[in-house]
C-alpha positions in Angstrom: -196.7 -1.2 27.5 -195.1 -0.7 30.9 -195.4 -4.4 31.6 -193.7 -5.2 28.3 -190.8 -2.8 29.1 -190.5 -4.3 32.5 -190.3 -7.8 31.0 -187.6 -6.6 28.5 -185.5 -5.0 31.3 -185.9 -8.1 33.4 -184.7 -10.3 30.5 -181.7 -8.0 30.0 -180.9 -8.1 33.7 -181.2 -11.8 33.7 -178.8 -12.1 30.7 -176.3 -9.8 32.4 -176.5 -11.9 35.6 -176.0 -15.1 33.6 -173.0 -13.6 31.8 -171.4 -12.3 35.0 -172.0 -15.6 36.7 -170.2 -17.4 33.9 -167.4 -15.0 33.2 -167.3 -12.5 36.1 -164.6 -14.4 38.1 -162.3 -14.5 35.1 -162.9 -10.9 34.3 -162.1 -9.9 37.9 -158.9 -11.8 37.9 -157.9 -10.3 34.5 -158.4 -6.8 35.9 -156.4 -7.7 39.0 -153.5 -8.9 36.8 -153.7 -5.9 34.4 -153.9 -3.3 37.2 -151.2 -5.1 39.2 -148.9 -5.1 36.3 -149.5 -1.5 35.7 -148.8 -0.6 39.3 -145.7 -2.8 39.2 -144.5 -1.0 36.0 -145.0 2.4 37.5 -143.2 1.3 40.7 -140.3 -0.1 38.7 -140.0 3.1 36.7 -140.0 5.2 39.9 -137.4 2.9 41.4 -135.2 3.2 38.3 -135.5 7.0 38.3 -134.7 7.1 42.0 -131.7 4.9 41.5 -130.4 7.0 38.6 -130.8 10.2 40.5 -128.9 8.9 43.6 -126.2 7.3 41.4 -125.8 10.5 39.4 -125.2 12.5 42.6 -122.5 10.0 43.6 -121.0 10.1 40.1 -120.7 13.9 40.3 -118.8 13.5 43.6 -116.5 10.9 41.9 -115.8 13.3 39.0 -114.7 16.0 41.4 -112.4 13.5 43.1 -110.8 12.4 39.8 -110.4 16.0 38.7 -108.6 16.7 41.9 -106.4 13.6 41.4 -107.7 11.9 44.6 -107.4 8.2 43.7 -108.3 7.0 47.2 -111.5 9.0 47.4 -112.4 8.1 43.9 -112.0 4.4 44.8 -114.2 4.8 47.8 -117.0 6.4 45.8 -116.7 3.8 43.1 -117.0 1.0 45.7 -120.2 2.6 47.0 -121.6 2.8 43.5 -120.7 -0.9 43.0 -122.5 -1.9 46.1 -125.6 0.3 45.8 -126.1 1.0 42.1 -124.1 -1.6 40.2 -126.8 -1.9 37.4 -126.6 1.8 36.5 -124.4 3.2 33.7 -123.0 5.6 36.3 -121.2 2.7 38.0 -119.5 1.6 34.8 -118.5 5.2 33.9 -117.2 5.6 37.5 -115.0 2.5 37.0 -113.4 3.9 33.9 -112.7 7.3 35.6 -111.3 5.7 38.7 -109.0 3.5 36.7 -107.6 6.5 34.9 -106.8 8.4 38.1 -105.4 5.2 39.7 -103.0 4.8 36.7 -102.0 8.4 37.0 -101.0 7.7 40.6 -99.1 4.6 39.7 -101.7 2.2 41.1 -101.7 -0.2 38.2 -103.1 -3.2 40.1 -106.0 -1.1 41.4 -106.7 0.3 38.0 -106.8 -3.3 36.6 -109.3 -4.3 39.2 -111.5 -1.3 38.4 -111.4 -2.0 34.7 -112.0 -5.7 35.3 -115.2 -5.0 37.2 -116.5 -2.7 34.4 -115.4 -5.3 31.7 -117.3 -8.0 33.5 -120.3 -6.3 35.1 -120.8 -3.0 33.3 -124.4 -2.5 32.3 -123.6 -1.0 28.9 -121.9 -3.0 26.1 -119.9 0.1 24.8 -118.5 0.8 28.3 -117.6 -2.9 28.7 -115.7 -2.8 25.5 -113.9 0.4 26.5 -112.9 -1.3 29.7 -111.6 -4.4 27.8 -109.6 -2.2 25.4 -107.9 -0.4 28.3 -107.4 -3.6 30.2 -105.8 -5.2 27.2 -103.5 -2.3 27.0 -102.4 -2.8 30.6 -101.9 -6.5 30.0 -99.8 -5.7 26.9 -97.6 -3.5 29.1 -97.2 -6.4 31.5 -96.4 -8.8 28.6 -99.5 -10.8 29.3 -100.2 -11.2 25.6 -102.7 -14.1 25.7 -104.7 -12.5 28.4 -104.8 -9.3 26.4 -106.1 -11.2 23.4 -108.8 -12.8 25.5 -110.0 -9.4 26.6 -110.1 -8.2 22.9 -112.1 -11.3 21.9 -114.9 -10.1 24.2 -114.7 -6.4 23.1 -117.6 -6.6 20.7 -119.6 -3.3 20.9 -120.6 -1.9 17.6 -118.4 1.1 16.4 -115.3 -0.1 18.2 -114.2 -2.7 15.6 -111.3 -0.6 14.3 -109.9 0.3 17.7 -110.1 -3.4 18.8 -108.3 -4.4 15.6 -105.6 -1.9 16.2 -105.0 -3.0 19.8 -105.0 -6.6 18.6 -102.3 -5.7 16.1 -100.2 -4.2 18.9 -100.5 -7.4 20.9 -99.7 -9.7 18.0 -96.7 -7.6 17.0 -95.4 -7.8 20.6 -95.8 -11.6 20.3 -93.7 -11.6 17.2 -96.6 -12.5 14.9 -95.9 -9.8 12.3 -98.1 -11.2 9.5 -101.1 -11.5 11.8 -100.4 -8.0 13.2 -100.3 -6.5 9.7 -103.7 -8.0 8.9 -105.1 -6.5 12.2 -103.6 -3.1 11.4 -105.0 -3.2 7.9 -108.5 -4.0 9.3 -108.1 -1.0 11.7 -106.9 1.3 8.9 -109.8 0.4 6.7 -112.3 0.9 9.5 -111.2 4.3 10.6 -112.4 7.5 9.0 -109.8 9.1 6.7 -110.1 12.4 8.5 -109.1 11.0 11.9 -105.5 11.7 13.1 -105.6 8.2 14.7 -105.7 6.7 11.3 -102.2 8.2 10.6 -100.9 6.4 13.6 -102.1 3.1 12.2 -100.7 4.0 8.9 -97.3 4.5 10.5 -97.5 1.1 12.1 -98.2 -0.5 8.7 -95.4 1.5 7.1 -93.0 0.2 9.8 -94.0 -3.3 8.8 -93.3 -2.6 5.1 -97.0 -2.5 4.2 -97.7 1.2 3.8 -101.3 1.7 2.5 -101.6 2.8 -1.2 -102.3 6.5 -1.5 -106.0 7.2 -2.2 -106.8 8.1 -5.8 -108.6 11.4 -6.2 -112.0 11.2 -7.6 -111.2 13.7 -10.3 -108.2 11.7 -11.4 -110.2 8.5 -11.4 -112.7 10.1 -13.6 -110.0 10.9 -16.2 
């Protein structure tokens, strides 16, 4: 009996050896790839968290600078964020805040440069769209109407459609294209929630163009 068991164990051992001889190398390389990918993923996540923490600390410093109205210091911190942590959301948010304080201090060119960086390189579509909207506003003030429209063409983040349409209407009206402006304002009006005060501003623009929106019909009246 012992001899028979020894033979069975030997056969199993030989089968394992044969299998490993045929597939062992491939299995080893597969494990190396899988474990390497896992290690790389962990390393990438750690690096991302580390970047976010450091960028967050710098953003806190920038917020304090903007609250104090210190445009120069805000610009310096924003530049550091651009150079070190450009891919983080903090960098794009910093650009928007810096542009605001620069405008408050009358530094229009600097504000445009800050917004242009966010519009071009911001890591979040919504923040890029916000930058393009504000940049289009500055271009409108400077009577650079075609450049403003180009910025709005690239402002495509979901949820901003009505605001983009409203700003487009402003630009088109400034160009003297009243019919096109009216269409843009109508799009904005329809896209804004009826409870928003901003919708009344768009309504006033339409009224000034002789295209006041029809008053909403109450549900109870419609039922009768």
